[in-house]
N, C-alpha and C positions, 0 to 999 in steps of 0.2 A: 504494500500500500504506500503510495507516494505521500510525502509530508504535506503536499498541497491538496490532498484529498482526505482531510480529517473525517473521522467517523465517530459519532457519539455512541456510547453504549446503551442509550435510552431506547426502549422499545414500547409499543402500545401495551403489550401484555404485562410487562414488568413495571412500567413507570406511570402509566396513564390511568387515572381513576375517574369515574364519573363524579358528579357533584353530590351524589347520594339522593338527590331529589330532582326530578326532571319536569319540564313543563308539559302541559297537555299536548297531544299529537297535533291538533289543529293549529295551535299557536306556533309550534315548532315548524310546521309546514309553511305557515304564513311568513315566519321569519326568513326561512330559506328562499322563498319566492321573492321577498322584498330585497334580500341581499343580492340575488341574481339580477333583479331589475335595476338596482343602483349601479352594479358593476357594468351592466350593458349600457346604461346611460353614459357612464364614464368612457366606455369604448367608442360610443357614437361621437362624443365630443372631443376625443383625442386629437383628431386632425387640427382642431382649433386651439390646442393646448397653449401655444405661445401667447395667445391673446386672452386667455382666461386668467383673471386675477388670482394671486396666491391665496387670498382669503376664501375664495370660492372653492378652491381645491381642498383647503383644510376642512371646510364645512362638509364637502362631499366625503372625505375620509372619515370624519366623525359620524356621518350618517351611516356608513357601512357598518361601523362598530356597533352603533346603537340599534340598527336594523337587525343585527344578529342577536339582540337581547343582552348585550354586554354593556355594563356601565363603564364610563371612561373617567379616569381621574388623572389630571396632568399637574405636576408640580415642578417648581424650579424656574429659572430665568428663561426669557425668550431666546430663541436661537439667533445668532448674528446674521446680518445680511451679507451679500457678496459670496465669494468662493468659500465653501465650507465642506469638510468631510464629516458626515454624520454617522456615528458608529454606535452599535447597540448589541447586547446579547440577543440570541435568536432562539425563540421558543415555538412560534406559531406563524401560520399564514396571516394571522391578524396583525403581526408585527408591522407589516408593510403599511396598512392604512394608519396604524398608530403613529408611525414616524412621519407620514405625510401630514398628520394633524399637527405635528410640531413644526415642520417646514417642508413644503413640497420639494422634491429632489429627484434627480435621475438615480435609478437603482442599479447597483452592481449585483448581477444575478448569475447563477450557474446556467450554462447553455441549455441544459435539459428542460428548463422552464418553458422554452419556446414551444415545446410539444404539448404543454398542458392545455386542456380545453378551457376556454374563456380567459382564465388567468394568464395563459401564455400569450394570447392575442393582446390583452390589456397591457402586459408587461412590455412586450416588444414595441407596441405602438406608442408607449409612453416615453420612448427614447432611452430605454435601459441599456446599460453597458454589460455585455455578456462575457463571462470568463469560462474558458474551456479548461476545467480543473485537471483533466488528465494530460494536458499538454504543457509541461513545465517551460518549454521553449517559448510559448506564447505569452508567458507572464510579463516580461518586460514591456511588450507592446500594450498589454492591458493596463499596466501601471502608467504608461505614457498617455494613453487615452484618458484615463481618469485625471491625470495632472492637467491635460489640456482643457478638460471641462471645468476644472477648478479655477484655472487661470482666466477663463471666460466669465467668471463670477457666478458659476452654477454651484448648486449644492449637490453632493453625491452621497447616497446612502449605501453603507456596506455593513455586512454582518461578519466581522473578522474571525469568529469561531469557525466559520466554514461549514457548519452543520447545525441543525436544530437540536436543542437539548430540552429535557422535560420541564425545567424551571426550578426543580429542587437540586439539580446539579448543573454545572456549566463548564464549558471548555475554555481554553486559553486563546487570547487574541493572536492571530497570525500576523506577522509583521509586514508583509509585502505591501498591503494597501496603504499603510502609513507612509511609505516612501513617496507616494503621489502627493500627499499633503506637504511633506518636506520639500519636494521639488517645486511645487507651486507656491510655497510660502503662504499657506492659508491656515486658519485655525481648525482644530478638531473639536467636534461637539459630541461628547459622550452622553449616552442615554441608557438608563437601566429600565428594563421592562419586567413586569411581574404580574402574575394573574392570581387572584384570590377569590374567596367567596365573600358574600356580604358580611358574614360574621367575623371575618378577619383571617380565617385559615387559608394557607397557601393551597392552590389548586393546580393540577396538571391537566384539567379537562380541555384546555385550549391547545395543548401541545400537539405538534404535527411532527412525529418522529418515526424512525425506523421504516417498516413496511407499510405504515399508514397510507391509505389513499386520501387524496384531497377531499373527495366527497365525504368519506367517513369522518374526517376531522371537522369539516364544516358542519355536518349533521350533529356531531357531539357538542359543538358550540351552540348551535341554535336550539338544541333541545335541553341545554343546561339551565338551571335556575340559580339566580343570584351570583352570576359570574361578574367579576370586576377586573378591568384592565388598568394597571397603574403604570404611568409613564413618568419617570423621574428624570427631568432634564438637569444634568449636572453642569458645573461651570465649564465654559469652553476653554480649551488649552491653546494659548496664544502661539502663533508661529514664532520660531526661534527659541522657544523655552526648552526644547529638547534637541540634542545634537544628532541623534540617530533614531532609526525606526524602532529599535528594540525598546529603548526607554520611553518613547512616545506611546507604543502599544501598551506597555506596562502601566503608564499613567492613565490611559483611556479605559483600561479594563475595569468594569464595574464590580464592586464587591458583591458577594452573594447577599441576597435579602436576609436580613437578620444578623449579618456579620457586624462586628463592632467597627465603628468609624471614629477616627480621631477627630 
């Protein structure tokens, strides 16, 4: 296994639990239909993306989360304008609209997503930057493309763990993507994502891991009761504050939820 193809040990059977209480079937179906409708509306408007205000995109992203029956809680400072590398731990397909609710951005995605129904079309048409994770030689070109987008004043979203985790465990941030921020001289915006139940207990119901199918994961979310998505926007890391990508990746790595913070 290549070091550029990290694999989380999380699996649906071992790590993902239901909320213990699910919504009625008609409500879950209604949520699913509404999520698909909102996504299709986004696909329809994608050709006009450059003319759509960022505030509208943020509202659209929040609508997806709420349509799925998930409460959204965002804390921390607003993300800076201009070129910005937005990084976060990766748990669920819901992470993408959650980060778009913080700041609309081009997404760095694995090439396989192109083949996904609906989500693949939406991702490709949004201007995503695709990485072929099994081709190490292509990595410098991908980093250069990210740096070019950052120099143009765009925001780029990346999940440096390289794989989804269940949320009760997490991987280490891979360093390569941080080279683009160093090359472009732009800040890095770390975000910590966490899913819990209304009562406060951590939940893995939103996790999209292992051999999970996208439809199975979406259904688990829309049929869950009392699911809350927490988005903690941490302080941006200023350009020039770290001399290499190793230390920059370490500084951007969010601590596990519940871990002591100085």
